[in-house]
C-alpha positions as CSV (number, residue, x, y, z in Angstrom):
1,M,-0.1,0.2,0.1
2,P,1.5,3.5,-0.6
3,T,2.0,5.8,2.2
4,V,1.1,9.3,1.9
5,Y,2.6,12.0,4.1
6,L,0.3,14.5,5.4
7,K,1.5,18.1,7.1
8,G,1.5,17.9,10.4
9,G,4.0,14.9,10.4
10,K,0.9,11.9,9.9
11,T,1.5,9.2,7.5
12,V,-1.8,7.1,5.9
13,E,-1.5,4.2,4.0
14,V,-4.1,4.1,1.0
15,S,-4.9,1.2,-1.3
16,M,-4.1,1.4,-4.7
17,E,-7.9,1.4,-5.8
18,D,-8.5,4.4,-3.6
19,L,-5.2,6.2,-3.8
20,E,-6.3,9.0,-7.0
21,N,-9.6,9.9,-5.0
22,Y,-7.7,10.1,-1.8
23,L,-5.2,12.6,-3.5
24,Y,-7.8,14.6,-5.2
25,E,-10.0,15.0,-2.1
26,N,-7.0,15.7,0.3
27,H,-4.5,17.5,-1.9
28,E,-4.4,21.0,0.4
29,N,-3.2,18.4,3.4
30,I,-0.6,16.4,1.6
31,E,3.0,17.4,2.1
32,T,5.5,16.9,-1.0
33,R,8.7,15.2,-0.5
34,R,11.5,14.7,-2.8
35,K,13.8,11.8,-2.5
36,K,17.3,12.9,-3.3
37,L,19.1,10.3,-5.4
38,R,22.6,9.2,-4.9
39,R,24.3,8.5,-8.0
40,L,28.0,7.2,-7.8
41,P,30.5,9.5,-9.0
42,L,32.0,8.4,-12.8
43,D,35.7,7.7,-12.1
44,V,37.3,8.8,-15.4
45,A,40.1,6.4,-14.7
46,K,38.2,3.3,-14.9
47,A,36.3,4.4,-17.8
48,P,37.0,2.2,-20.7
49,T,39.6,3.0,-23.3
50,S,39.7,1.9,-27.1
51,S,43.4,1.0,-27.9
52,K,44.0,0.9,-31.8
């Protein structure tokens, strides 16, 4: 079940069937969160090189 984060620190689990209606009806109480993606840095020294 998806978790919806509400303003005030509360969380609610909503079934997939009811999620669209819940989001639409409660949009003013929903907290927007962004998840930071952690990507590994590209190591140039380990990049493949072509030797001809």
